[in-house]
N, C-alpha and C positions, 0 to 999 in steps of 0.2 A: 188823584194825587199819585205822583211817581214814588214807587217804593225802592227802585234800584236804578242807578245811573252807571252805565258801562262806557268806558272811554278806551280810545286807542285804535288799534289796527283794524281796518276793513279792507277787503279785497274781493276780487272775483276769483274763486277757486276753479281751476280747470283740471279735473281729475280724470285719469285714463280709464276707459272702459275695458281695457285689457290689462290684466295683472301680470306681474313677473316679466315686464318688458322695460328696457331702457327707454328714456324719453324719446330718443330718436327713432325708436321702432314702434311707438304707439300709433294706432290707426285713427282712433276717435277719442274725443274727450267729452265730458259732461260738465256743464257749468253750474256753479252754486255760489250764493253769497257766502263769503268766508272772512277769515281774520278773527282775531281774538274778540273784538267788540261785537261783531255780527253773530259769532257762534254763541258766546255767553248770553247775549241778549235774547237770542232765540230760545236757548235752553231755559232761561228764567221765565220768558213769556209762556212757554208750553207748560210750565209748572204753576201757572196762575199768578205770577208776579208782574205787577204793573211796571214796565221797564222802558227806559229811554236810553238813547245812545248819543254820545258826543264824539263826533269824528267828521270825516269829509270824504267825498267822492268826486270824481271828475264829471264834467259836463259831457257825458258820453253814454252810450248804450249800456256799458258795464255798470256805471254808477246808477243808472236808472233801474237796472235789473236788481241791484242790491237794495235800493230804496223800496221798490215795489214788493220784494220778498219780505223785508222786515215789516213793512206796514201791514201786509197780509197776515203776518204772525201776531199783529197787535202791538208791535214795538213803536214807541213814539220817536219819530225821526225829525222832530222839530229842531233839534240841535245837530243834525247832520248837514254840514255846509256843502255847497257845490262849488268846486274850484273851477273858474272859467278857463284856466290855462293848462293845468297839469292833468294828466290822464289817471284814471282809476288804477290802483295797483292790481297786479295779477300774481297768481301763485299757481305753479304747475307742480304736480307731485308724480312720483313713481310709487307703485304698490307692489311690495315684495313681502308678503306675509311670512312669518307672523310679526316681525319686529323691525322691518327696514322700509322707511317711507321717505326717501329723499325729497326735498323741496327745492325748486328753482324759483326764486322771487324776481319779479319785475317791478321794482320799487326804488331803484337807485338811479341817479344820485338822490332823488327825492320824489315824493308823491303827495297827493292831497292830505292824507291823514297825518303826515309828518309836519305839514306846514300850517295846519289849522290852529287858530287861536280861539280863545273863549269869546272874544269880540266878534270874530268872523261868523261863528255859529249862533250868536245871540244868546249865549248861556246866561240865565238868570242866576247870579251868584248867591242870592239869598236861598233860592230853591236848592242849588247845588250843595250849599252848606248844611241844609236841613234834611236832605234826602236820607232815609233810613240806612241805605246801603250804597256805597260808591266803590267801583272797581277802578284801579289804576294798573296798567300793564307795563312791563319792562320795555317792550319794543317802542312804546311812545316816548321813551326817554332818550332815544338815539339821535334825534335831530332837534335843533334849537326851538323851532316853533312849538311843536307839541310838548317838548320838554318843559318849557316855561309854563304852558297851560297845566301840565301835571303838577308842577311845583306850586303854582297858584292854588290849585284845588287842594293839594296836601296842606297848605298853610291854612286854608279855610276850615279844614277838618281837624287839625291837630288839637288834641285835648278835648275834643267834643264828645258828646254822648252816643254818637252813632257809629255804625260799623263801616270801616274802610278796609277793603281787601286789596292788598298788593300782590298781584300775580307776577312773579319774576319774569316769565315769558322771554327767556334768554334765547336769542337767535344769533349765534356767533357770526354768521356771514353778514350781518347787518351792523356790526360794530368793528371799530378799529382794533380793539383789544378787550380782554376781560377786565383789565384794570379800569378802563374807561367806563364800562358797564357798572362795575362796582362803585365807582365814584358817584355816578348819577343816581344809583339806587339809594345811596345815603341821603340824598336830598329829599326824598319822599318817604323814607322809612319811618321817621318819627310819627307820621300820621296813621300808620297802619295798625289796625287792631288784629288783623289776620294776615299772615304772609304764606303764600303757597308757592311751591317750587319743586321741581325734580332734583335729584341728587346732584346732577351736573350744574343745574341752575344755582343751587346754593353755593357750590364751590366757585362758580364764576363770579358770584356776587361777593365772595370773600366772607361769607357768613356761616356760622354754625347753628343749625336749627335747634340744637339742644342747649344752647347758651341761654342764661337767664334773660328774660325779656318781658315787657308788659303786653306784648302781642302773642297771640296763639301762632305757633310756627308749625307748618305742615310740610313734611318731606315726603314726596311721592317717589316710590321705588319701582315704577313701571309695573310689570306683572307680579311684583312681590308685595303689593299693598302699599301702605303708607304709615308714617309715624307722626303722631300728634304730640306736640310739646306745649303745654298750657302755661299760662302766666303764673299759676300758683306752684309751678315746679313739677307737677305731675306729668306723666308720660304714658302714652298708649300706642302699642303697635297694632294696627288694624290689618287683618288678614286680607289677602287679595280675593277677588272673584275670578275664577278661571273661566275664560271663554276662548273660542276659536276666533282670533282677530282677522278681520278683513282689511280694515284700514284704521290704524291707531292714532291718526293725526288729531282727531277731534276729541279724544278721550280726556285730555287735560282740561279743555274748555268745558266739557260736560261736567267734570269733577268740580270746577269752579262754580258753575251754575248750581249744581246740587248742594254745594256747601253754602252758598248765599241763600238759597231757598230755605235751607234748614235753619240758618240764623234768623231769618225774618219770621219764620213760623215758630221759633222758640224751641226747636228740638235739641235735646241734650247731646246727641251723638251725630253731628253733621257728617262725619267721615263715612258713615254707612250709606247714606243717600248719595253722597258724592261718588263713592266707589261704584255703586250700582249704576248711576248715570253714565260714568265713564265706561263701564263694562258694556252697557247697551250700545253706546256709540261706536265702540271698537269693532262691533260685529256688523257695522253698516258701511256703505261706500263713501258717504259724504261726511261733512262736519255739521254745519248748521241744520240742514234738512234731516239729519239723523238724530237730532236731539229728542229724547223721549217726552211723551206727554205725561201729565201727572198720573193718569190712570195706569199707564205702562209702568212707570217707576214704582208706584205703590204695589201693583200686582207682582212685579219682579221681586221686590223686597219681601213680600209675603210668601211667595211660592218658589222663588229661585228659578222659575222657568222664563227663559228669554222671550221677549215679545217678537212679533213678526216684523214685516217691513216697516220702514219709517212712516210716521203719520204725515199726512198731506195737509198743508195749511188751507183754510177756506179761501176761495177766490171771489 
């Protein structure tokens, strides 16, 4: 049985092996499965959550690499479609520690995960409606194909008994305007039981995380921790975990995975596991391959000692 379904952006991440260099000066890159859906799904799977992805890749080597990586991690890729025409999206980054990691996306004017429909991927709507945890990401709202899929999933879930996490996932270079982003967020917001976003993402969505809501609203403050605003009106500021960042790009996706894992396992304070998962990933080079195992996360929460290199999936 699927415990979590993660939707949205997948890509091949090409990350420089040389830090503090502009993209034009990088000599070599390392490839990873990446994008919100691939990263969060890997994070959940490594924490023992039975996870599936709804997205799409191209009929190319990059798409096959992503699929092979996710399957090796134990992620169900039965609803990852293969687009016969469009190429798998790419993402290049620069690494300027501690807090500057510019991204250059190769996904416009469109790409497979923006065009995929529920029908394309063969999604079983009854299963999608009943899965204990669904993730919807903001980037999937930026084009008509995936937007309509997200809206359809949101309608299936609205008012239901299960968890639906909306990760605002605001990437300004992929939108015509913040106003357009905010308008599309409103179409899926009623289904959300949890909304995650950084301070700038909340502002772009035109939302106040402290406003009364039936959803738990989490404002991430980067290196300054996060604030949790609950449906009963209570509020908690969660202190940050200070680490020496190597690449902060995957920390938000690790946070989302840690939060979802905590919800599914019934933990009272999901922010603590989420913060810890994000801190671990920030100290590693990649995003998906950097996600902590359950043993690493539990050990870090107990001891405060950061784990070593990222775990390697069985092949």
